[in-house]
C-alpha beads as a LAMMPS data file, in Angstrom:
LAMMPS data file: protein, C-alpha beads

352 atoms
351 bonds

1 atom types
1 bond types

-500.0 500.0 xlo xhi
-500.0 500.0 ylo yhi
-500.0 500.0 zlo zhi

Masses

1 110.0

Atoms # bond

1 1 1 -345.210 -274.961 159.062
2 1 1 -344.601 -272.910 155.727
3 1 1 -347.719 -270.386 156.268
4 1 1 -346.482 -269.812 159.814
5 1 1 -342.978 -269.273 158.708
6 1 1 -344.127 -266.960 155.896
7 1 1 -346.164 -265.025 158.347
8 1 1 -343.125 -264.725 160.678
9 1 1 -340.812 -263.475 157.974
10 1 1 -343.325 -260.774 157.129
11 1 1 -343.846 -259.496 160.543
12 1 1 -339.972 -259.436 161.312
13 1 1 -339.645 -257.225 157.931
14 1 1 -342.624 -255.094 159.040
15 1 1 -340.550 -254.536 162.512
16 1 1 -337.188 -254.216 160.909
17 1 1 -337.478 -253.050 157.537
18 1 1 -334.440 -255.002 156.408
19 1 1 -333.226 -258.538 157.693
20 1 1 -330.145 -260.333 156.295
21 1 1 -331.000 -263.859 154.938
22 1 1 -328.647 -265.543 157.409
23 1 1 -330.279 -263.985 160.404
24 1 1 -333.745 -264.927 159.028
25 1 1 -332.550 -268.429 158.537
26 1 1 -331.094 -268.461 162.244
27 1 1 -334.384 -267.333 163.793
28 1 1 -336.639 -269.741 161.738
29 1 1 -334.098 -272.511 162.081
30 1 1 -334.042 -273.351 158.491
31 1 1 -331.430 -272.943 155.397
32 1 1 -330.744 -269.618 153.713
33 1 1 -332.105 -271.401 150.492
34 1 1 -335.240 -271.896 152.199
35 1 1 -335.567 -268.208 153.149
36 1 1 -335.026 -267.129 149.666
37 1 1 -337.541 -269.655 148.390
38 1 1 -340.136 -267.947 151.016
39 1 1 -339.293 -264.813 150.045
40 1 1 -340.242 -265.620 146.369
41 1 1 -343.464 -266.837 147.620
42 1 1 -344.458 -263.927 149.453
43 1 1 -343.406 -261.577 146.566
44 1 1 -345.858 -263.887 144.171
45 1 1 -348.850 -263.607 146.887
46 1 1 -348.586 -259.555 146.638
47 1 1 -346.419 -258.740 149.354
48 1 1 -343.985 -256.046 148.134
49 1 1 -340.530 -257.947 149.350
50 1 1 -337.520 -258.053 147.507
51 1 1 -334.114 -259.699 148.334
52 1 1 -330.558 -258.196 147.687
53 1 1 -327.399 -260.029 147.539
54 1 1 -323.930 -259.035 148.590
55 1 1 -322.254 -257.737 151.626
56 1 1 -324.542 -254.862 152.567
57 1 1 -327.805 -256.740 151.193
58 1 1 -330.844 -258.381 152.899
59 1 1 -334.621 -259.109 152.632
60 1 1 -336.460 -255.733 152.187
61 1 1 -340.205 -254.761 152.748
62 1 1 -341.388 -251.528 150.888
63 1 1 -341.332 -248.932 153.567
64 1 1 -344.846 -247.896 154.859
65 1 1 -346.271 -251.370 154.031
66 1 1 -348.365 -252.791 156.853
67 1 1 -350.528 -255.717 157.643
68 1 1 -353.306 -256.014 159.930
69 1 1 -353.012 -259.718 160.259
70 1 1 -351.828 -260.851 163.875
71 1 1 -351.158 -264.503 162.619
72 1 1 -351.655 -265.444 166.357
73 1 1 -352.491 -268.980 167.087
74 1 1 -354.796 -269.993 169.898
75 1 1 -351.792 -271.006 172.340
76 1 1 -349.883 -267.768 171.465
77 1 1 -353.185 -265.925 172.249
78 1 1 -353.467 -267.557 175.708
79 1 1 -349.609 -267.028 176.368
80 1 1 -350.202 -263.056 175.697
81 1 1 -352.690 -262.889 178.342
82 1 1 -350.606 -264.551 181.029
83 1 1 -348.771 -261.259 181.018
84 1 1 -351.684 -259.702 182.993
85 1 1 -350.232 -261.169 185.996
86 1 1 -349.936 -258.536 188.824
87 1 1 -346.830 -257.331 190.311
88 1 1 -344.095 -256.405 187.800
89 1 1 -346.196 -254.017 185.566
90 1 1 -347.483 -251.929 188.486
91 1 1 -344.031 -251.641 189.956
92 1 1 -342.719 -250.125 186.819
93 1 1 -345.889 -247.930 186.332
94 1 1 -347.189 -249.853 183.429
95 1 1 -350.368 -251.464 185.225
96 1 1 -352.868 -249.522 183.047
97 1 1 -350.642 -249.770 179.918
98 1 1 -350.589 -253.525 180.233
99 1 1 -354.299 -253.721 180.600
100 1 1 -354.978 -251.434 177.684
101 1 1 -352.480 -253.473 175.513
102 1 1 -354.196 -256.343 175.846
103 1 1 -357.616 -255.132 175.160
104 1 1 -356.323 -253.949 171.796
105 1 1 -354.809 -257.165 171.245
106 1 1 -357.989 -258.810 172.161
107 1 1 -359.748 -256.673 169.548
108 1 1 -357.259 -257.689 166.916
109 1 1 -357.590 -261.388 167.738
110 1 1 -359.384 -263.672 165.222
111 1 1 -362.912 -264.445 166.707
112 1 1 -362.673 -268.036 167.480
113 1 1 -359.313 -267.311 169.711
114 1 1 -361.176 -264.385 171.951
115 1 1 -362.892 -266.783 174.293
116 1 1 -359.986 -268.918 175.050
117 1 1 -357.784 -265.623 175.753
118 1 1 -360.415 -264.233 178.173
119 1 1 -360.434 -267.307 180.155
120 1 1 -356.740 -267.516 180.126
121 1 1 -356.862 -264.185 182.155
122 1 1 -359.628 -265.349 184.530
123 1 1 -358.113 -268.788 185.058
124 1 1 -354.444 -268.174 185.244
125 1 1 -352.913 -266.078 187.988
126 1 1 -349.279 -265.591 188.624
127 1 1 -348.103 -264.353 191.980
128 1 1 -344.425 -263.864 192.149
129 1 1 -344.257 -263.356 195.939
130 1 1 -342.953 -266.255 197.964
131 1 1 -344.922 -267.713 200.947
132 1 1 -344.637 -265.991 204.174
133 1 1 -342.684 -262.983 202.703
134 1 1 -343.893 -259.615 202.476
135 1 1 -343.180 -257.393 199.293
136 1 1 -340.083 -255.349 199.679
137 1 1 -340.478 -251.699 200.293
138 1 1 -338.736 -249.909 197.340
139 1 1 -337.889 -246.538 198.468
140 1 1 -336.949 -245.083 194.939
141 1 1 -339.259 -244.655 192.287
142 1 1 -338.336 -247.311 189.728
143 1 1 -339.582 -244.978 187.089
144 1 1 -336.119 -242.936 187.721
145 1 1 -334.113 -246.071 186.710
146 1 1 -336.329 -247.108 183.810
147 1 1 -335.107 -243.419 182.566
148 1 1 -331.665 -244.062 182.868
149 1 1 -331.965 -247.495 181.515
150 1 1 -334.182 -246.506 178.140
151 1 1 -332.272 -243.100 177.692
152 1 1 -328.784 -244.732 177.916
153 1 1 -327.785 -242.333 180.556
154 1 1 -325.470 -242.758 183.354
155 1 1 -326.934 -243.015 186.890
156 1 1 -325.978 -241.746 190.186
157 1 1 -327.040 -243.592 193.462
158 1 1 -327.262 -243.230 196.918
159 1 1 -327.323 -246.958 198.164
160 1 1 -327.496 -248.554 201.705
161 1 1 -325.522 -251.887 201.935
162 1 1 -326.957 -254.612 204.395
163 1 1 -325.345 -253.840 207.638
164 1 1 -323.723 -250.615 206.829
165 1 1 -324.280 -247.599 209.016
166 1 1 -324.851 -244.922 206.155
167 1 1 -325.273 -244.883 202.611
168 1 1 -322.890 -245.176 199.492
169 1 1 -322.632 -242.837 196.542
170 1 1 -322.011 -244.645 193.272
171 1 1 -321.834 -243.631 189.500
172 1 1 -323.059 -246.471 187.478
173 1 1 -323.583 -247.512 183.970
174 1 1 -327.040 -249.409 183.807
175 1 1 -327.862 -252.433 181.590
176 1 1 -331.610 -252.701 183.070
177 1 1 -333.958 -253.976 185.525
178 1 1 -334.254 -257.506 186.608
179 1 1 -337.497 -259.243 188.877
180 1 1 -336.112 -262.184 190.499
181 1 1 -338.659 -263.946 192.391
182 1 1 -340.637 -260.716 193.189
183 1 1 -337.642 -258.803 194.077
184 1 1 -336.379 -255.966 192.031
185 1 1 -332.446 -255.606 191.103
186 1 1 -330.660 -252.948 189.081
187 1 1 -327.877 -254.491 186.764
188 1 1 -325.134 -252.186 186.168
189 1 1 -321.218 -251.641 185.587
190 1 1 -319.388 -250.027 188.055
191 1 1 -315.888 -248.896 187.153
192 1 1 -316.320 -251.286 184.239
193 1 1 -317.170 -254.420 186.411
194 1 1 -320.710 -255.950 186.854
195 1 1 -322.827 -255.380 189.828
196 1 1 -326.146 -256.022 191.086
197 1 1 -328.068 -253.405 193.163
198 1 1 -331.098 -254.293 195.014
199 1 1 -333.789 -251.960 194.480
200 1 1 -335.214 -251.719 198.005
201 1 1 -331.692 -250.415 199.384
202 1 1 -331.412 -247.747 196.876
203 1 1 -332.241 -244.411 198.537
204 1 1 -331.573 -242.015 195.846
205 1 1 -331.502 -242.055 192.171
206 1 1 -330.354 -239.247 189.992
207 1 1 -330.022 -239.689 186.004
208 1 1 -327.112 -237.857 184.557
209 1 1 -326.443 -236.199 181.157
210 1 1 -323.624 -238.238 180.552
211 1 1 -324.038 -241.114 178.047
212 1 1 -323.949 -244.856 179.613
213 1 1 -320.492 -246.364 179.009
214 1 1 -321.320 -250.014 178.857
215 1 1 -318.932 -252.608 177.933
216 1 1 -318.983 -253.306 174.166
217 1 1 -321.278 -256.027 172.962
218 1 1 -322.671 -256.948 176.296
219 1 1 -326.442 -257.101 177.056
220 1 1 -328.640 -257.435 179.948
221 1 1 -329.223 -261.084 179.788
222 1 1 -325.695 -261.999 179.385
223 1 1 -324.628 -259.807 182.084
224 1 1 -327.493 -260.887 184.660
225 1 1 -326.633 -264.514 183.769
226 1 1 -322.956 -264.378 184.683
227 1 1 -324.033 -262.330 188.056
228 1 1 -326.546 -264.915 188.982
229 1 1 -323.885 -267.902 188.583
230 1 1 -321.537 -265.890 190.533
231 1 1 -323.961 -265.670 193.338
232 1 1 -324.908 -269.104 193.098
233 1 1 -321.269 -270.388 193.116
234 1 1 -320.258 -268.849 196.546
235 1 1 -318.524 -271.688 197.883
236 1 1 -319.700 -273.306 201.247
237 1 1 -316.924 -272.832 203.869
238 1 1 -318.743 -275.073 206.557
239 1 1 -319.878 -278.744 205.972
240 1 1 -321.909 -280.413 208.622
241 1 1 -322.941 -283.764 208.695
242 1 1 -326.514 -284.128 210.011
243 1 1 -329.110 -286.408 211.092
244 1 1 -332.957 -285.577 210.553
245 1 1 -335.935 -287.276 212.118
246 1 1 -337.702 -288.795 209.191
247 1 1 -341.055 -287.202 209.883
248 1 1 -339.420 -283.749 209.850
249 1 1 -337.151 -284.423 206.682
250 1 1 -339.413 -283.070 204.099
251 1 1 -339.688 -279.640 205.918
252 1 1 -336.153 -279.397 206.823
253 1 1 -334.721 -280.378 203.268
254 1 1 -337.260 -277.943 201.532
255 1 1 -335.981 -275.003 203.885
256 1 1 -331.999 -276.257 203.220
257 1 1 -332.493 -277.169 199.499
258 1 1 -329.460 -275.049 198.527
259 1 1 -327.351 -276.459 201.213
260 1 1 -327.740 -280.001 200.620
261 1 1 -324.476 -281.500 199.323
262 1 1 -324.777 -285.284 199.609
263 1 1 -327.433 -287.918 199.138
264 1 1 -330.127 -288.213 201.785
265 1 1 -330.073 -291.717 203.399
266 1 1 -331.558 -293.687 205.978
267 1 1 -329.615 -294.793 208.968
268 1 1 -330.576 -297.318 211.651
269 1 1 -334.074 -298.582 211.727
270 1 1 -334.986 -295.654 209.167
271 1 1 -336.084 -293.379 211.704
272 1 1 -333.444 -291.004 210.956
273 1 1 -331.976 -289.687 207.628
274 1 1 -328.516 -288.586 207.296
275 1 1 -327.045 -286.005 204.639
276 1 1 -324.528 -283.188 204.534
277 1 1 -325.254 -279.591 204.513
278 1 1 -323.219 -276.516 203.588
279 1 1 -322.892 -273.333 205.139
280 1 1 -321.320 -270.242 204.089
281 1 1 -320.054 -269.144 207.589
282 1 1 -320.178 -270.964 210.843
283 1 1 -322.878 -268.883 212.419
284 1 1 -325.241 -269.686 209.425
285 1 1 -325.594 -273.191 211.018
286 1 1 -327.557 -271.791 213.798
287 1 1 -330.521 -272.082 211.737
288 1 1 -330.740 -275.777 212.662
289 1 1 -331.808 -274.734 215.980
290 1 1 -335.182 -274.020 214.737
291 1 1 -335.788 -277.588 214.446
292 1 1 -334.792 -278.503 217.871
293 1 1 -334.156 -281.931 218.673
294 1 1 -335.372 -283.232 215.149
295 1 1 -331.960 -282.087 213.602
296 1 1 -328.762 -283.508 215.165
297 1 1 -325.146 -282.135 213.894
298 1 1 -322.928 -285.109 213.970
299 1 1 -319.728 -283.463 212.834
300 1 1 -317.625 -281.544 212.852
301 1 1 -316.982 -280.572 216.551
302 1 1 -316.805 -276.928 215.535
303 1 1 -320.476 -276.924 214.125
304 1 1 -321.734 -278.507 217.198
305 1 1 -319.790 -276.203 219.635
306 1 1 -321.386 -273.268 217.728
307 1 1 -324.901 -274.666 218.220
308 1 1 -324.018 -275.292 222.056
309 1 1 -323.095 -271.955 222.439
310 1 1 -326.331 -270.716 220.653
311 1 1 -328.330 -272.656 222.892
312 1 1 -326.457 -271.535 225.805
313 1 1 -327.106 -267.659 224.861
314 1 1 -330.929 -268.336 224.600
315 1 1 -330.989 -270.235 227.951
316 1 1 -328.992 -267.107 229.638
317 1 1 -331.510 -264.888 228.044
318 1 1 -334.806 -266.607 228.956
319 1 1 -333.608 -268.848 231.880
320 1 1 -334.826 -272.408 232.751
321 1 1 -338.488 -273.232 232.351
322 1 1 -340.666 -271.986 234.983
323 1 1 -342.246 -274.428 237.333
324 1 1 -345.440 -276.130 236.180
325 1 1 -344.917 -275.091 232.573
326 1 1 -345.405 -277.716 229.972
327 1 1 -343.599 -278.080 226.764
328 1 1 -345.545 -277.274 223.687
329 1 1 -347.053 -280.542 221.589
330 1 1 -344.449 -281.663 218.798
331 1 1 -345.478 -280.831 215.305
332 1 1 -347.423 -277.673 215.636
333 1 1 -345.137 -274.656 214.567
334 1 1 -342.361 -275.121 211.890
335 1 1 -344.485 -277.935 210.237
336 1 1 -346.625 -277.671 207.163
337 1 1 -349.492 -278.058 209.724
338 1 1 -347.974 -275.011 211.715
339 1 1 -347.986 -272.653 208.524
340 1 1 -351.520 -272.419 208.108
341 1 1 -354.778 -272.910 210.442
342 1 1 -355.875 -276.595 210.745
343 1 1 -358.941 -277.077 208.774
344 1 1 -362.469 -277.386 210.326
345 1 1 -364.448 -280.551 209.662
346 1 1 -365.678 -280.731 206.110
347 1 1 -363.269 -278.271 204.915
348 1 1 -360.672 -279.106 202.216
349 1 1 -356.985 -278.121 203.746
350 1 1 -354.830 -275.508 201.861
351 1 1 -351.149 -275.607 201.922
352 1 1 -348.406 -274.006 200.067

Bonds

1 1 1 2
2 1 2 3
3 1 3 4
4 1 4 5
5 1 5 6
6 1 6 7
7 1 7 8
8 1 8 9
9 1 9 10
10 1 10 11
11 1 11 12
12 1 12 13
13 1 13 14
14 1 14 15
15 1 15 16
16 1 16 17
17 1 17 18
18 1 18 19
19 1 19 20
20 1 20 21
21 1 21 22
22 1 22 23
23 1 23 24
24 1 24 25
25 1 25 26
26 1 26 27
27 1 27 28
28 1 28 29
29 1 29 30
30 1 30 31
31 1 31 32
32 1 32 33
33 1 33 34
34 1 34 35
35 1 35 36
36 1 36 37
37 1 37 38
38 1 38 39
39 1 39 40
40 1 40 41
41 1 41 42
42 1 42 43
43 1 43 44
44 1 44 45
45 1 45 46
46 1 46 47
47 1 47 48
48 1 48 49
49 1 49 50
50 1 50 51
51 1 51 52
52 1 52 53
53 1 53 54
54 1 54 55
55 1 55 56
56 1 56 57
57 1 57 58
58 1 58 59
59 1 59 60
60 1 60 61
61 1 61 62
62 1 62 63
63 1 63 64
64 1 64 65
65 1 65 66
66 1 66 67
67 1 67 68
68 1 68 69
69 1 69 70
70 1 70 71
71 1 71 72
72 1 72 73
73 1 73 74
74 1 74 75
75 1 75 76
76 1 76 77
77 1 77 78
78 1 78 79
79 1 79 80
80 1 80 81
81 1 81 82
82 1 82 83
83 1 83 84
84 1 84 85
85 1 85 86
86 1 86 87
87 1 87 88
88 1 88 89
89 1 89 90
90 1 90 91
91 1 91 92
92 1 92 93
93 1 93 94
94 1 94 95
95 1 95 96
96 1 96 97
97 1 97 98
98 1 98 99
99 1 99 100
100 1 100 101
101 1 101 102
102 1 102 103
103 1 103 104
104 1 104 105
105 1 105 106
106 1 106 107
107 1 107 108
108 1 108 109
109 1 109 110
110 1 110 111
111 1 111 112
112 1 112 113
113 1 113 114
114 1 114 115
115 1 115 116
116 1 116 117
117 1 117 118
118 1 118 119
119 1 119 120
120 1 120 121
121 1 121 122
122 1 122 123
123 1 123 124
124 1 124 125
125 1 125 126
126 1 126 127
127 1 127 128
128 1 128 129
129 1 129 130
130 1 130 131
131 1 131 132
132 1 132 133
133 1 133 134
134 1 134 135
135 1 135 136
136 1 136 137
137 1 137 138
138 1 138 139
139 1 139 140
140 1 140 141
141 1 141 142
142 1 142 143
143 1 143 144
144 1 144 145
145 1 145 146
146 1 146 147
147 1 147 148
148 1 148 149
149 1 149 150
150 1 150 151
151 1 151 152
152 1 152 153
153 1 153 154
154 1 154 155
155 1 155 156
156 1 156 157
157 1 157 158
158 1 158 159
159 1 159 160
160 1 160 161
161 1 161 162
162 1 162 163
163 1 163 164
164 1 164 165
165 1 165 166
166 1 166 167
167 1 167 168
168 1 168 169
169 1 169 170
170 1 170 171
171 1 171 172
172 1 172 173
173 1 173 174
174 1 174 175
175 1 175 176
176 1 176 177
177 1 177 178
178 1 178 179
179 1 179 180
180 1 180 181
181 1 181 182
182 1 182 183
183 1 183 184
184 1 184 185
185 1 185 186
186 1 186 187
187 1 187 188
188 1 188 189
189 1 189 190
190 1 190 191
191 1 191 192
192 1 192 193
193 1 193 194
194 1 194 195
195 1 195 196
196 1 196 197
197 1 197 198
198 1 198 199
199 1 199 200
200 1 200 201
201 1 201 202
202 1 202 203
203 1 203 204
204 1 204 205
205 1 205 206
206 1 206 207
207 1 207 208
208 1 208 209
209 1 209 210
210 1 210 211
211 1 211 212
212 1 212 213
213 1 213 214
214 1 214 215
215 1 215 216
216 1 216 217
217 1 217 218
218 1 218 219
219 1 219 220
220 1 220 221
221 1 221 222
222 1 222 223
223 1 223 224
224 1 224 225
225 1 225 226
226 1 226 227
227 1 227 228
228 1 228 229
229 1 229 230
230 1 230 231
231 1 231 232
232 1 232 233
233 1 233 234
234 1 234 235
235 1 235 236
236 1 236 237
237 1 237 238
238 1 238 239
239 1 239 240
240 1 240 241
241 1 241 242
242 1 242 243
243 1 243 244
244 1 244 245
245 1 245 246
246 1 246 247
247 1 247 248
248 1 248 249
249 1 249 250
250 1 250 251
251 1 251 252
252 1 252 253
253 1 253 254
254 1 254 255
255 1 255 256
256 1 256 257
257 1 257 258
258 1 258 259
259 1 259 260
260 1 260 261
261 1 261 262
262 1 262 263
263 1 263 264
264 1 264 265
265 1 265 266
266 1 266 267
267 1 267 268
268 1 268 269
269 1 269 270
270 1 270 271
271 1 271 272
272 1 272 273
273 1 273 274
274 1 274 275
275 1 275 276
276 1 276 277
277 1 277 278
278 1 278 279
279 1 279 280
280 1 280 281
281 1 281 282
282 1 282 283
283 1 283 284
284 1 284 285
285 1 285 286
286 1 286 287
287 1 287 288
288 1 288 289
289 1 289 290
290 1 290 291
291 1 291 292
292 1 292 293
293 1 293 294
294 1 294 295
295 1 295 296
296 1 296 297
297 1 297 298
298 1 298 299
299 1 299 300
300 1 300 301
301 1 301 302
302 1 302 303
303 1 303 304
304 1 304 305
305 1 305 306
306 1 306 307
307 1 307 308
308 1 308 309
309 1 309 310
310 1 310 311
311 1 311 312
312 1 312 313
313 1 313 314
314 1 314 315
315 1 315 316
316 1 316 317
317 1 317 318
318 1 318 319
319 1 319 320
320 1 320 321
321 1 321 322
322 1 322 323
323 1 323 324
324 1 324 325
325 1 325 326
326 1 326 327
327 1 327 328
328 1 328 329
329 1 329 330
330 1 330 331
331 1 331 332
332 1 332 333
333 1 333 334
334 1 334 335
335 1 335 336
336 1 336 337
337 1 337 338
338 1 338 339
339 1 339 340
340 1 340 341
341 1 341 342
342 1 342 343
343 1 343 344
344 1 344 345
345 1 345 346
346 1 346 347
347 1 347 348
348 1 348 349
349 1 349 350
350 1 350 351
351 1 351 352
C-alpha cells in the first residue's frame, strides 16, 4: 500500500507541479502527517521533491522532472482498455485518438500486464445503445459544442423543442457534454439557470467570442446531478391501481419500472398481481392498452374512461373484425418471445 501511495504522490506532483499536503491527504485518504512522511521517503529515494509549510506552501516537484514508470497494476491496465468501447469517442471525433492512446499505453505497460490488457479489449464490449432503439441522429457536429466547452466561450444555439413548430434561439454558457444511455446532452446555463439541451434537437451551433459566464464554483458533474434529479423527481399526477396477469407481469413491470408506486402483490388464486402505477398525465396511461386484456385498470374511474375512449377511437378507425378473421395467438408480440425470432431446434436462444 505504501509503494502504491508513493507512486500516486509522484504522479500527482508530476501532473500538477505543486499540491498542498491537505489535498494529497484527502485524495489518498491518509493523514497529513503520513503525507509528509511519504514525501521524506521519496526524497530519500532520490526524487527531487520538497515540502514548504505555510499558507502558500505545498509539496513541490523539481520542474522538468519526469518518470517513465506507469505504475499500473493488472486491474488498472484492464480498466483502461474498457475505454475502447464504441460510441462516445466516435461521436466526439476521437475514435482514432483513443485507439492511438491505448496503443501508447500498451507499449508503456509492464510486459506481464500486456496480455491481460489485450484480452480485455477482445473480451469486453460496451454497447451504450438500448434494445430496439435506433441511435438518435445528431444534426449538428458535436465538435462545435466541444470547441465552446474547451475554449470557455458562450454558445448560440438554434434549438427545436419537442412538439414545437419552429426553432428557438438561445445564447448559453456551457458547462460540458454528457452522454446518458447513448443520448448526448449539452449542459449549460441559460440566463443564469441550469438547462439541458438534447444534442439531436440542436439545429445550429455558433461559438461566440464572448467568454463563458458560468456560476462561480459550479462544475459539470454537480450541475448534471442536480438536473438529473429534477427530471427524475417530476411528480406523477395520475395514480392507477392495476391488475396484471401473472405470466405477463415480468414484461409489464420491466417496461413500467419507473412508474411502480406500490408493492406488487398476488390476488385471488395468484393468477393476477396488483400494484399501483403512476403517470405524469392522464393520456400517458393509454400505454397500458399495448398489453390488451392482460392489464386491467381497477381505479380510478377517470383512467378507465381514458382507456375506454382510446379503445373506442381505435375501433372507429379500424372498424370491427372482418368475418372469418381469427385472433392472433396470445404470447407472440409484446412478450420476450416476440422480441426476437424463435430459436430453431438445437440452437441456443438469445434474449436481451
